[in-house]
N, C-alpha and C positions, 0 to 999 in steps of 0.2 A: 774520922769515919762519918760523923754526922754531916760535916761540911760536904763530903763527897756525895752523900745521899741527897742533900738539898740541891746540889748542882745538877744531879741527874734528873730530879723532879722538874726543875726549871727548864732544862733542855726538852723534856718530854712535853711540858705544857706549851712551849713555843712551837714544837713540831705540830701538835694537835691544832693549835690556833691557826697556823699557816694552812693546814689542810682544810679546815673549815672555811677559811676565806676563799680558797680555790673552788670548794664545792658549792658554796652559796651563790646563787645567781645575782647579778646586779639588780637593784631596785628598778621596777618598771614605771614608765610614765603612763598617765591616763588622760584622755581628752574626750569630752562629751560635746557633740555638736550636731547640727542639723545638716543632713545631706542635701547640698544645693547643686551638685553636679555628679553625674555618673556616666561611665563608659564601660565597655567590657573589662578593662583591667585597671581602671583608675577612677577614684571618686574624691570629692572635696567635702569636708565637714566644716561647718561655720557655727560659731557660738555668739555672734553679734559683735565680737571684738577681734577674734583671730580666726584664720582659716588654716586647715591642715589637710594635706593631701595624703591619701593612703592607696596602696596597691590592691584594692578590692573593688568589686562591682556591687554597689548598694542601691537601695530604693530612694529616689529623690523624694523629699518631704518627710522622711522618717528621722528620728533622733537616735543616734548611736553613741555608745561609749567604746572607744578603742584603747587597747592596752598594747604597750610595746616600747620601742626606743624612739624618742622624739629627737629629731636633729634638723639643723638648718641646712638648706641648700641654696643655690643661686636663685632658685625660683620661689623660695619661701620655705615654710615648715613642712617636713615630711616625717611620717611615722612608719617605722618598720613594725608591722602589726603582728603580735603574738596571739591575741584573742580579740573578739568583737562581740558586742551584744546590743540589742535594742533596749533603750532606757528612757525614762522621763527626762525632760530638760532640767538641767541644774544651772541655767543661765537666765537672765531677765528676758522677758518677751515683750515685743512691741504690740500695741493694740490699735486697731483701726475699726471705726464704726461706719457703716454705709449700707447701701443696697446692692444685693448680688445681681450681676448682669453678665450675660454672655453675648459677645459679638465677635465671632471668629476666635476669641480667647476669653477665658473667665476674668471678670473684673469686679471691683467694688466702686460704686459711685458715691462720692462723698460731698458734693456732686462731682469733683474732679475724678478722673479715672485713675484707679490704682490697679495695675495689672497683677493678677495672681499667677503663681507658678503652676498651679493645678486647680481643677474644679473643686468645689466644696459641696458638702451635703446640705443644700438649701434650695428652695424654689426660686425660680427666676423672678426678680423683683422684690424678694423678701429682704427685710432689714436684718442685719447680722452684726455681731461683734466678733471680729477675727483677731486672734493672737498668733504671733509668729515672728519672723525676722525678714527684714528687707535686705536683699542681696542683689547687686547689679540693678537691673531695671524692674525686677519682679519682687513681689511680696510672697513669702513662703508661709502658707497657713499651717499652724500646728493645732490650735484649738478653735472651734467654731461654736458660737452661741447664737441661736436664731431668735428673732424678735417678732416674727409675723409680718404680714403684708402691711404697707402703709395705709392708714385710715383715710387719708385725704390726699389729693394731688398736690405736689410740690415741685416747683420749677427745677428741672435738671435731674429729678429723681424718677424712678419707675413708678408706675401706678397700674393697677388692674381694674378694668371696668367690664361690667357685664350688662348687656342691654340689647335693644332691638335696632336693627339697621333701618334708618329712615330713608337714606338715599346713598347712591354710590357715584363714583367718579374718581378723580385723582385722590380725593379723600373720602373715606367712608364716614357717614354721619351716623352716630350711635346715641340713642336715648336710653339712659340708665334708670328712668323713672322720675328724675328730678332735674337732670341737666343734660345738655347736648355736648358730645365730644366729637372731635374730628380726628380720624385715624388714617395715617398714610397708608394707601393701598399698595401692597407689595406685589411684585410680579409673580404670577402663578396662584394668587389667592382670588378665589371667585366667591363672592357673597351676593345676596339678593335682598332687596327691601323686604322687611317682614321677618327675616331670620333673626334668631337670637344668637349672639356671639359673646365670647369672652376674649378680651384683648389685654395683653401686657405690653406697655411701651413707655418710653421716656417722655416726660411731660415738658411741653413748651407752652407757656401761657401767653396768648395774644388776644385777639377778639373772641376766640373760643379757647377751650383747653384742647391742645393738640397732643396726640400720642404718636410716638414714632417707634414701632416695633422693629426688631432687627432681623427677624427671619419669619418664614411663613408659619412655623409652629407657634408663633406668638399669638396667632389668631385661631381660635377654636370655634367651630360651628356647633351650636347647641340645639338646632332644629327650630320649629315654629311654635308659637304660642297657640292655645286654643282660641277659637273665635268667641267674641262677646257680642251681646246686643249693642246696637249703635247708641241707644240712650244711656247705656251703662258703661260706656267706653271712655278711655283717656288716651293721651299721646302714647304711641307705641303699641297700642292694642290692634288686633286684627278683628274687623267687624264683618258681619254677614247679614244682609237684609235685602228687601226688594224696594225699589224706588222708581218713581216716574221722572223722566227727564223733562224739566221745565224750560230749559234753554241749552242749546248746543253750541259748540265752537271748539276752541283748543282745549277747553275744559267744559264739564257738564254741570249745570245747576239742577239740583234734585229737589223733589218735594218732601223728602224725609229728613233733610238736614240743611243747615246754612253753609256747610262745608262744600267746596267745589270738588268734583271728582276728576282726577288726572289719570291719563294712561288708557283711556278707552274712547272709542268713537261710537256715537249713537245720535239719533235724531230727536228733536223735540217731540214728546208724546210717546216715545218708546218706553216700555216697562222693562226694567233691568233687574237681574239678580246680581248682586255685587258681593264679592269677598275682597275687602280692601284694607289697607294699612292706614290707621288714623295718624296723621301728622299734626304739626302745630296749628295749621290753619287750612288744611285740605285733607282729602282722601286720595290715596294712590291705589289704583286698581291692581289687584293681584290675580284675580280670576273673575271676570265679569262676562255676562251673556245677556242677550235680549230674550226675555221670556214671552213677550207679547209685542209685536210691532205696532206702531201707532195707528196703522190702518184698521186695526180691530177695535179701536176705541169706539164707544157708542156716540152717535150724533146727539150733541147736547144743545143744539141751537134753541130749542124750546125750553131749556132749563137755565135761562139767564140768571146769573148770580155774580154780581160785581166782585172782582178780585180773584175769582176762581179760574183755574186752568181748565180748558175744554177743547174738544174737537167739534167744529161746526161744518155742516155740509148743506148746501142749498143752491138755489138758482138766483143769478144776478138779475134783478128787475130793473135797475137803473144805475148809472154811474155818473158821478159829478166830479169834475176836476177844477180846482181853484187856480188862480194866476200864479201862486207861489209853487205850484206843482203838486200840492197835497190833494189827495183824492178820497172819495167816499164811494162805496158800493153797497147798495141795499141788497142783502141776501135773505131770501125767504125759504121757508120749509113749512108747507101746509099753511096754517094761519099764523105762524111765528115769523118774525123778521128781526134783523140786527144790522147795524151799520158797520161795515168792514172798513177800518182805517187803512189808507194806502199812501203813506208818506213816500216821497221820492227816493229816500235812502233804501227802500226795499228793492227798487228796480223792477217792480212788478206792475202789470196792468191787466185789467179784466174787461170783458165786454158784456153788454146786456144780453141776457138769454143763455149764457153759458153756465154750466155747473161749476161750483167752487167748493173746495175743501180747505179749511185752515186750522192751524193748531196754535193756540195762544190763550189770551186772558180776556174775560169779560170786563168791560169798562163802560164809560159813558162818553158821549159827545154832545155837548150842548143839552145836557140833561136827558138825552135819549139813549136807549140801549145800543152799545157799540162793542166792537171786538177788535183787539189789536194783536199783531204778531211781532216777534223780535227779529225775524229774518225772512228774506224773500224765499228761502227754501221751505218755509213753513206754510206756503200757499201753493196750491196746485189748482189748475183750472182746465176745463175741457176734457179731452180724452186721456190726459196724463194722470187724472185722479182715479 
């Protein structure tokens, strides 16, 4: 009786065990990886060592853990997914330090170019530490740690400079307050001397520090600086003042500064109002005008003062020409007289009895009061005066 009961119990236990085996599902596989490819019905996860394909559309750049049955196929590992969730990486990450850059595609400059699979949350030119995985030709960022903008220019790396435009051409010359930079001018970018700009570009060190931006957005216009007095100005400042022209030509010599003025035409003796950009050794006119033409200067023939600029007007009483071509004309006004020097280089001649007006400097000739001009355009005689 007891033996029969034991046999019945054993049979029952066997039946229950078999039933539990049939009911319990097989143990699921799990795979955590970074999505490196996605299409409407197919994605690839990669963990730095293995890649697994699944039949789902995922977001590239996210880390997922997939559950299901993992099996081998002729094309590699495939998972029949039962469930899926976004998760932190449980695999080692690769680290790259460099400067963030965009040039048709996001990159890290180390200074070699490392192409990123997607943009990162960093400013262009900023130093970053990026952790992720390299797959194919791209690096897939997972973690980004920003380090700020570079403090100084370094060959092959981006640098941000803010300053005043000194000149334009194929390269834009920018003064940042202590150093001059040359920035490649991009098509569609219009800047003018005197403007303040902010530029981010890749550094190439040669005779100057050159910056190469990749797109027009890399050059930002910041407006103009306020004008400063000429005596209190430095390179890159905009100055505003009134000056008398002491000598004219392709540039103007002024009585208010030793710096020559570029970009404006005027005659010796004209009084100018100038708004100009101060450069290393010159002024560049931004907005200049003649406030008083030289014809309105007073006649200072009787105010002889050696070295001073003046306008003289009077009558030629006699003319003497030497063998070498040099000439002298005695010009009188009332009881005052002065010897007007007439070198052959002026290409000017005067005759006795005619009226003469000249713009130049008082000097001496053989210890006698004299007057000299720098150009033949600074003497007029007869009815032309």
